DRENZATOR-863107 format. One record per residue (C-alpha): residue in three letters; x, y, z. Coordinates in steps of 0.02 Angstrom, whole numbers, plus 50000, padded with zeros to 5 digits. Layout:
<nodes>
ALAXYZ ...
</nodes>
This chain:
<nodes>
MET500005000050000 ILE501485011750025 GLU501865010849839 ALA500035014449798 VAL500025029849909 ASP501645035949830 ALA500925033649656 VAL499315042949696 GLU500265057249778 ARG501325058849620 GLY499775060549512 HIS499535042749451 ASP498045031149448 VAL498355013949522 MET497714996249503 ILE497904984849654 PHE497704966549609 SER498104960349785 ASP496744954849905 ASN496774953650095 VAL497104972550109 PRO496394979550273 LEU494784989250245 GLU495395004650338 GLN496895005750221 GLU495765004750069 VAL494675018950135 ALA496185029950174 LEU496945027250002 LYS495325030549910 GLU494975046050012 LEU496695052649964 ALA496365048349782 THR494695057449788 GLN495545073149853 LEU496845072349714 GLY495675067249572 ARG496485050249549 LEU495705033149520 VAL496075018049630 MET495585001549548 GLY495554988949690 PRO496134982049807 ASP495634964749744 CYS495404971649568 GLY495644956149463 THR494954962649299 ALA495124978749201 LEU495094984449021 VAL495985001148997 ASP495765008948826 GLY495624991548753 ILE497104984248847 GLY496704970348969 LEU497444969849145 GLY497344954949262 PHE496024941849221 THR495164948749068 ASN494424942448906 THR494934947948732 THR493454957248660 ARG493104968748514 PRO493104987148560 GLY491554997748561 ARG490645012448639 ILE490085004248801 GLY491015008048963 ILE490944996849117 VAL491265001449299 ALA491344985549402 ALA491514981549586 SER491664963749524 GLY492934954349419 THR491964939649349 GLY490394950249340 SER491344961749223 GLN491924946449124 GLN490134940449108 LEU489614956849030 LEU491164957448919 THR490844940048850 LEU488964942448825 LEU489214959048736 HIS490614951848630 HIS489464937648576 ALA488094950048534 GLY489334960648439 GLU489714946248322 GLN488014949948246 LEU487804968448286 ASP488924982548225 GLY489584994548357 VAL489274983548508 GLY490854981748610 VAL491834987848761 THR493424998248765 TRP493425002748950 ALA493024991149096 LEU493654999349255 GLY493714987749404 VAL493574996349573 GLY493744981849696 GLY492384971049771 ARG492144981749927 ASP491944998549841 LEU490044998849859 SER490094993850042 SER489465006550167 THR491245009450228 VAL492085012850061 ALA490505021649998 GLY490805020149812 ARG492275032149806 SER493135023749657 THR491505019849569 ARG491015038149568 GLU492705043449498 ALA492655029949363 MET490895035249313 ARG491465053349303 ARG492905048949188 LEU491915038149069 ASP490525051149062 ALA491835063749004 ASP492425052148863 PRO491575056848699 ASP491845039048635 VAL490745031248771 ASP488885030948731 LEU488285020048876 LEU488895016249052 LEU488594999749141 VAL488894999649329 LEU488904982849416 SER489264976049587 LYS489024961649705 PRO487584965549825 PRO487954983649877 ALA487514993850030 ALA485785000949996 GLU486265018950037 VAL487785018149923 ALA486735011349780 ARG485495025649802 SER486885038449804 LEU487635031849643 GLU485955031349557 GLU485695049549606 TYR487425053749539 ALA487065044549376 ALA485565055949348 THR486765070849339 LEU487835063249201 ALA487645066349014 THR487945047948972 PRO486525035749006 VAL486865022849141 GLU486215005149164 PHE486474997649337 GLY486804979449376 LEU486854979849565 LEU486484962049617 GLY485244958949756 PRO483504952049793 GLY482284957749661 GLN483644965349551 ARG484104960749373 ASP485394947349340 LEU486914951649234 THR486214943849076 ALA484684954949093 VAL485844969849113 ALA486744965248951 GLU485064963748864 ALA484524980848932 ALA486144988248866 LEU485804981248694 GLU484044988048698 ARG484725005348745 LEU485795004448589 GLY484314999548482 HIS484654980948467 ALA483694965348516 ALA484624952748622 PRO485274937448530 THR484954919648582 TRP486304915548708 PRO487194899448658 VAL486894882648743 ASP487814866648698 GLY487674848748760 SER485854849348813 ASP485644831848742 ASN486804825748881 THR485684831449021 GLY484464819749106 ALA483454821949264 ALA484184826949431 THR484864812149529 GLY484574819349702 ASP483654833849784 LEU485064846349813 LEU485954859149705 ARG487844860549728 GLY488674875749652 LEU490574876449639 PHE491234893049575 VAL492874901749538 GLY491964918549519 GLY491254926949675 THR490004937649581 LEU489454922649479 CYS489174913349642 ASP488174928049713 GLU487134929149556 ALA486794910449556 MET486224910949738 LEU485054925349702 VAL484314917149547 ALA484154899749622 GLY483554906349790 GLU481984913149709 THR481424895149684 LEU482434884649806 GLY482464896149956 PRO484004900150062 ILE485674893350002 ARG487174890250115 SER488844897450060 ASN490554903250115 ILE490024920350045 PRO488224919650109 LEU486894932250062 SER486494933450248 PRO487604928650397 GLU486534914250462 LEU486824904950298 ALA488724904050317 LEU489564887250289 GLY490794880150413 ALA492624877050375 ASP492224860150296 LEU491144869050164 THR489754856050177 ALA487934856350231 GLU486394845450213 THR485544858150102 HIS485824867849941 THR487594875049940 MET488644886449831 ILE490494889349860 ASP491614903249796 PHE493364895949787 GLY494064913149746 ASP493574920449914 ASP495004928350012 ALA494904914950147 LEU495254901250018 THR496634910249923 GLN497804913750068 GLY499444905150027 ARG498814898349860 ALA498424904449687 HIS496684909649632 PRO495624894849571 MET495664901949394 ILE497504897449402 ASP497514882649523 PRO495854873149526 THR496414859649650 LEU495224864049792 ARG493714864849678 LEU494134848349594 GLU494244840049765 GLN492554847249815 LEU491804841949649 GLU492294823949684 ARG491504824749859 ALA489914832849796 ALA489704819949658 ALA489904805849784 ASP488504812749894 PRO486884803949842 ARG485864819349888 THR486734829949757 GLY485494831449615 VAL486344844049499 LEU488104851249492 LEU488254869449438 LEU489974876049389 ASP490804890849306 LEU492354891049197 VAL493134907849155 LEU494324910149009 GLY495444924648966 HIS497164931349001 GLY497874926449170 ALA496834910649183 GLU497414892749155 PRO498004889848975 ASP496854874648955 PRO495654873949104 ALA494454861649024 SER495844848749014 ARG495734847149204 LEU493884850749232 ALA493204839449094 PRO493964823249163 ALA493274827649336 ILE491544830149260 ALA491684813649166 ALA492194804749327 ALA490724812449421 ARG489514806849287 GLY490324789749284 GLN489714786449461 ARG487924790949410 GLU487274801849270 ILE487184817449376 PRO486774832949272 VAL488234845149262 ILE487844862849204 VAL489294874349163 ALA489324893149133 LEU490794895249014 LEU491344913549004 GLY492464916948856 THR492624923648680 ASP493274917048516 LEU494774928848536 ASP495324921948705 PRO496974912348709 GLN496174896248772 ASP495104893748614 LEU493294894948669 ALA492664881948545 ALA493954869148602 GLN493554872148786 ARG491704870048753 ALA491984854248654 GLN492964846148796 LEU491604850148922 VAL490204843848810 ALA491174827848773 ALA491324824948961 GLY489424825948978 ALA489154844049030 GLU487834856048968 VAL488714872548930 HIS487984890148935 LEU488734907248902 SER487514915349025 ASN487784911349209 ALA486004916349250 ALA485324904849115 ALA486424890549176 THR485754892949352 ARG483944893049296 ARG484264877149198 ALA484994868649351 VAL483494873949456 ALA482284867749322 LEU483124850649323 LEU482864849349510 ALA481054854449491 ARG480734839649377 
</nodes>
């Protein structure tokens, strides 16, 4: 943090990839940046796109006139990949700026300091026609403040602030397309012929993306009720250290508590693969819901490890496995090849995390 303070004091913006930074240090740094008119992206800013150049975990996408401000890494990647897919059919749809601000920026303590500065900057850019602001479930008063601020800007703003009763990220992408005068495309699904009925009564979600996990809990919870998690939507739903419960569960393997002393699961999937084996062996597990996120910084061939684990799980019993695969045809891992490996292993593969979650829930309902 000393280096970040020095940079801000010398007139530079900073991106802080590191997590586990004390909250009081984040607030102090962002308050200093606000006073000096600088932007702090992070701490725990895993994804950014700066004038078309990706930093951290980011997908390769075609540029365009949409700007993203994201208190969420994989949430930003979900929008990037959906809009890239839409842009394959629609001229002018793309993203040149995706400014990550850190997952705690819309908390009551940090109060959206970096989000407001990022919105101000993109509003001043004549090449940005639409702003998308997204976050994991924010503090209500911070969300209201940012919505009031958005009303003062010249550039229209669509919000994707996850929470009960709010739009999922796919709906936000569709709203953005509508703002630009386009109908949403059909989001791709592959491997649906693989998928039979649920084999038990519980949904097990195993995620590398925290925002994707949050979104899945919100979407599934509308039908299934409360879901236990290591990043619970309310404190009483917290999982213990063993990450198991006799109910619906969703785990974020990228949470700070699980990345201390080890690489992020987008780089080292060991913990998730171990939990996948345990969940598949539990006869009450009816459907497995997973994400797989491509792009720079991630494993060079993640499906080569996940696909055999899926095949092994389905070898015990034909448990449905639904995967949200976030990627583009320009990513280094080769989206088509990754999808093909997962489908060959018996997975049903979606581009939309929200659609994948609804599919998993529907299989349980059968």
